[in-house]
N, C-alpha and C positions, 0 to 999 in steps of 0.2 A: 562422403556423397551425402554421410547423415543429419547435415546440417540446410542443407538444399530441402530436404524434403518439406521443410517447413513453409518456403519461399512459393517453393513449386509444385504444390501443392494447395498452395492459393489460389496461385497463378490459376491454376488445373481448375478444381472449383470455383473461379471464379469468371472464369470460362462457362461453366453449365453445368461440368461431372461434378455426379455425387458425390462424396467421403470416400464409397467407396471401390468407383469406377478412377478417381485417383489414387488414393491408396496402391491399388490392383495398377494402375500403372505404374506408376514408380520403383515397386516394388521388381515389377515383369524385370524390369534394363538395369537393376541394380542386383552387381556381381556377387554384393556381400549381402543383399535380404537376410541370408541366416542367420548375421551380430545382429542384425537392428530392431528396435522397439520402436514405437512409434502409432500415436490414436490420434484423428484426423473428426471433426465432426460440421457440416457442412450447415449453411443458411436455415434446412429445414429441417434441423437437427437429427438426421441421419448419423450413426455412429460408424465409423469402422477401425479395426483394430489390428495391430499386429504384433507376434511376440516372433523372433524367430527363432526358431531349433537350437541352432546352437547359442543363445543368449543363457549366459552364465545359471545356473541354478541358485536360491530357487528365481524363480522365473514364472509371469505369468500375467492373466491381466484380466477384468471384470467390465465388461462392455454396460450399459446402464440409460434409460433415461437418460439422453443425451450429458452425456459425459461418460467419461473411461479413466478409467484407473490403472495402470500399469506400473512392474518395479522388476526389475531382476539385480542379480546380486542381493536378496534378501536373505535375512538369517533364516528364513522358514518360509512355507505355503499360506499362512496366516493373512500379510502384512497387507498386498491390493484387497482381500476383502473387508478387511476391515477397514482401512482407508473409504471404500468403496459405500459401504454403512453409515459410516461419520457424513461424508457428506451430504446420502441422503437423510439423514437426522437432523442436521445443521442449519442452523435460523441463522438467516439478520441475510446480509447479498456476499456475490460469488466471490468476492476475496478472503468474508470469514470463514465460509464453509468448504473452500482450500484448506483454509488454513487447520482447519480442524482436523482438513483428513489425515493431511499429513502428520499431526500428533496424532493422530491411532493409530497410521503408519509405525511412529516411533514406539510408540508403549506395547503394538504388537508385536516387535522387536526387531525392525527397520531394515537398515543393512549390514550384515554383514561384515563390511569394513570399520562400522563403527561412525562416525557422525564428520563433519568437515565443515558442507554446507546445501545454500536453502534456496528456493528465489522463489517469484509470483510478479507474474504477470498476468493484468488485468486492462481489459483494451473496452470503451462503452462498445455496444452495440451496431450502433448505426456512424461512419465515420462522417465529422466535419470538415473532413477536406488537412486537418490541420493536425496530423499527427503525434503533434508534439503538444496538442489538447486531449488530444484524446485516452490516453494510458492514464488510465485511472490507480493503478499500481504499479509500480515499475521498479522490485525490490531485489538484492540478490545480494545475500552473504557467502563471502569467495572462501572465507576458514576462519573458522570459531569451535571453541571445544562443543560451544551448546547452542546449535545454530538458527534451531528451529525458534527456543528462547528469544534470541537476536534479531532472528523476522519477526515475529511477535508483535517485539519490542516498536520495530521497524517500520509494522506496522500502525499503529500506535500513533505514531510519531506523521506519520503520513495524511493518518485522520489530522492528526490534529495541527496541522498547516495548510491543509484544505477550507477545515471553517476558517484560520488566520485569511485565506486570500479570500474567504465569502464576503467574511468580515473591510476587507479595505475595499472589496465591490459594492459594498452595501454603504460607504462611506462615500465612494467616488459616487454611485446615483442617490445623495443627499438622503440615507433611509439608517437613523444613527443609533432608532431601535434594535433594528434589529442588526448592527452591526454591533451594539451591546453586547448582544444572546451571540452572536457567533465565534465572538474572542471572548465570555467569558468562558462557554461549552469546550474551546480550546483550549482554553487554561484548565480547565478540571479537566479533560481530558491526558495529556501532559505538563503537571503542574512543577514538574523537575526542571522543567523548560522556560526559565527566566526572563527571556525573550517573549513567552507570550502575554507572559502577569503584564511585561511593562507595555504590552501592548494594547490588553486590557484595562490598566490602569488608567493609559491615556485616554481609549476611549469612557470609558466613565470619569474621568474629568469634567470633562471636553462637551459630554451631553448629560449636565446637568445631575450628576452623581458626586459631585468634590469631596466631602468626604468619605465614600469607602476607593473614590482612585487616590484621595492621598493615604490613606490607613494600607493599601497594597501599594503605591507606591515604595512605602517605609521598609516595608516586603524585600520589593529587590533593591533596595540602594542596601537593604543590611546584609544581601545574602553577594549584589555584584555591585561597587559607588560607580564602574564605567558607564551605570545610564542619569549617571544623574547630568551629565556634563551632553547628553541629549538629546535634552526640554528645550532647552533656547537654540537649539540648532532646529528643531522640529516645527519653533516658531517664528522663523525665516522661512518657511513655505509653506506654510498656513494649515498645518498639524496639529497645531497647539496655539492658545489665544496669545497674541503678542503684545500681551501683557506685562509689566515687568513686577507686578505684586504678584501677579500668578505663576510665572516663574519662581520667583523668589520662596512659595509655597511651598511650591512643591521643592526646592532643592534643601530647604528646611528640614523638612523629613528625612531626609539623606545626612543630614547635620552638614549643609555647605549655608557657612554666612553670605 
């Protein structure tokens, strides 16, 4: 029944019920409501939360303006208030504020059972009709000794690849300057990801910054030589100049003759 609260709650609020009404409707017919912990926020920002009397201590909730924090099986009752305080104080987008709330909860003591998993899901405020396009973040760490650190790493990668996607879109729209900026920001955000450096190098080289592109290609090829042979393949599909001299110049910085 617990997983039903999400889709059924959304359905009820979509039909016109407030968050309070929707949550009440679901808990009223749930024979196990005493062990449930759930919160809902409707389109008007009304927050409803429920922590059943049989949720394992320490358990509780904090309802704020357009948000709620709740937790059970915590090591102490300071965890969810710490999450609320961090969420209110945090700067940045919703994902970053949620991440800081999770980190604050961990610092306050976290789960009495220790660490194992973590997840963040953020969708756009208005549906495009394409659910696969509306998920800003859909990240989960199923099992890890440091789940929040791993979740933050995945968030950083998600932001980097979002920038890369923006770069690709700029290329398609024939906006090379904007594409180069997006690729470079992606590369800086995730400098350990060789692929992002490769595409930044391609963008530089093909948009009037050949010297910068060659310098970055050299770094890429020094780390992973597999990218050397991709350059002529890009030329075949119009993503790199179909010029043997330029292709050779790039491949030479990787030591290929």
